[in-house]
N, C-alpha and C positions, 0 to 999 in steps of 0.2 A: 588600548594597545594598538588597535587598527589605525587610530588617528596618529599615534606616534610614528608608526611605520610610514604612513603617507607623508607626513611632514618631513621626516628625517631623510627620505630619499632625495630631497632637494639638495642635500649637502654632500653626501658621501659619493665618491666616484666621479666628481666633477673636477676637471683640470682646467686648461686654458687653450685657446685657439690663438696661434701666433699670426700676426698680420705681416704685410710685406715690409714694414719698417721696423719689425722686431717687437711690436707691442703684443701684449697678451690680453685676451678677453676672458675674464674669469667666468667659469661655468659653461663655456661654449663647447667643450669637448669632453666626452665621458671617458675617463681613464681610471682603472682600479686604484683605490686608496690614495688618490691625489698624486700619483706618480708623474714625473715629467718624462714624456716620451723620448726614447732614444738614448737614455742614460743607462749605464751598466747597473743591473740590479744589485742593491746592497751598498753601492758607493755613491750613487747619485741621488736624485730626488731631494735636494737640499733646500730647505728654507733658510732665511737669514739666521735663524737660531740653530740650524743644524749644519755647522761648518766643522764637521768632525775631523779628528786627526787620524790619518791613516799612514802607516810607515811608508816612506818613499814618496808620499803625495803632498802632505801638508806639513809645515814646520810645527814643532812642538809648541805647546802653550808657553807664554812668557812667564807664567807664575810658577810652574812646577816642572822640575827636570823630568824628561820623558820616561826615565827608568827609575824614578824614586819609588820607595815603598808605598807612599800615599797615592801616587799617580797610578801605580799598578793595581792597588786595591780598588780605587775608584773605577778603573777600567773594567775590572772583573764584575763589580757591582752593577755598573752601567750595562754591560753586555747581558747579564742575567736578567735584569729588569726589562730591558728591551725585548729579550726573547719571550718573556711572559706576556708583554704587551702585544707582540706580534702574533701570539697564539690565540688571542681573543678573536671570536668570529665577528664578521662585519655587522651582523644585527646587534650584537652586544655593544659594539662601538657606536653604532648609530643611536641607539636608545640611551647609552651612557652620555653621549655628547649633549643630548637634549636635557637630561636631568642635571648635568653639570651647568648648563646655561641657566636653568631656572634657579639653582642655588646661588650662582655668582650674582645674578641680577638682584637677589634679596640682600646682598651685602650693602648696608646703609651707606658706608663711606664711598662706595663706588658711584652712587647716584650723584655725589657732589663733585665728581670729576668731569669737567667739560670735555676734555680730550683724553681718550683711552687708547693705549697702544695694544694691539692684538698681534696675531701672526697668521701666516698662510699655512695651512696644514700640509704635512707630508707623511708618507708611509702610514704607519698605524697610530699616529698621534691622535689625541682628542681633537676633533674637528671644532674649532671655535666659531665657525660661520653661523650656526644658530644663535650664539651669543652676540656676535657682531650685528646680526639683523635686529635683535632685541634692543641693543644699545642705540642703533640708528632710530628705531621706533620711539625710543624715549627722548630723542633729541640730542644725544651725545655724539661727538665727533670721533672718528677713528683714525689712528695712525698705524703705519706698518714700518718695520725696521729694514734698514739696508746696511750690509756689512761694508765698512770702509777700512783703509789702513789705520785709521784712528779709532776704530771701534764701531759700535752701532750708531747710526743716524736715523732719526725718526722723521717720516714725512706723512702728511695727511693723505688719506685715501677716501675717496667718495664712492658710494655704492655704484657698481657698474663701470667704474673707470678702468681703463686698460692699464695693466701692469706691463713692465718691460722685463725681458729676460736678462739676468745678470750672469756673472760667472758661476760655474758649477750648477747651472740650471736654476738659479735664484729667480723668484718672481718678486719684483720690487716696484715701488712707485717711481715715477719718472725723475731723473736727476735734476731737472730744472726747478722742481718744487722745493720751497725753502725748508730747511731743517727746523723742526719744532720740538719742544720738550713736553711730553705728556705728563699729566698729573697722576695717572695710574697705568700700570703695566699688567697685562695678562701674560703670564710667563710659562713657556713650555719647559719640559724637563724630562730626564730619563729615569730618575729615581728620587725618592724623598723619604724623610723621616718625620717623626712627630715633634721635633724641635723646630720645624719650619726650614730645615736645611734641605738643599736639593743638590743632585748631581746633574749637571747639564751635559752638553755634547763634547766637552773637552777643550774649549778655547777661552772660556771665561768672559764671553761678550756681554752676557746679561749682568754678571757681577760687576764688571766695569761700568756698564750703563747705569745700574742702580746706584753705585757709589757716586758717579758724576752728578746724576739728577738730584741726589739727596744732599748735595753740598749747599744748594740754594734754598730748598724747601723740602718738606716731607713728600715722598712719593709712595703711593699705595701699590703694593705688589701682591698679586694673586696668582699662585701656581695652580695649573689644572692638569690632572693626570687620571689614569685609571687606578683603582685600588690595588691591582696586582703589582704596581710599581713601587709600593711602599717597602722600605727595608728597615731593619732594626735601628741602625745608626749610620749616618753619613759621616765619613772621616773628614770633618770640616777643617778648613785652614783659615788663617787670618783674613785672606782676601774674600772668602765666601760670604755672600750676603743672604741672611735668612729672610724668608718670605713672611709677609704679614698674615696671609691666609693660604690655605691649601684646600682644594675642592676636588672630590672624586665623584663618581656616579652614586656613591653611597651617602654623599652629603658633605658638609663642612668637616674637615679633619680637626679634632681638638689638638691644640698645640701647647707644648710645655716649653718654656724658655729656660728651665733650670739646666 
């Protein structure tokens, strides 16, 4: 346990230091829970996967009418799951992230993916940086997502490389880097069920990206979350993309496709 605490402190509470040209140096500045300094609590601190819809701020998702029954139900389920996640103490999140990394690394199909997309953690999310370090150590390459008008674009990120600040406080790879298609995605989420369905953050970016990548070849999708984010049933819609694996701090979640 002492070793877990020592190792885990490397990851939680590290944000970025912004340079004069707008670049961000990961891990250079300690900020609670990965928050982006200067943003309004509760609305900011967005990663590329957290482009939530707030009334009067963001346009509604293209897939679901903003006031449809399904949209309202998903919103309620999302908010309740995120509240449970926010209530976890920092030590539980640190240790949980390490256990999740170990479980994900044991997924055999993941070892066959030369390029894996991860994400930069925000707020009370599972911190994937311990997992990213282990993937690097195994010789795999890492991509990070960027939100564009056409959806998510993935660009390779090398350990220690500066990120740039995008809109809404996004931390992203530099724009001059070429877009690439990963063979596996580590997927963030707000809530999940045991059919492999997830509720994201309200814009459908990952559903669109999975559908696009899957047109040419199979793409491995692994959702990571804390067990408190599980719900009985996600009100899935035709555009929702079920995940291949779901992993929490308790281990691999057994999935039923029925």
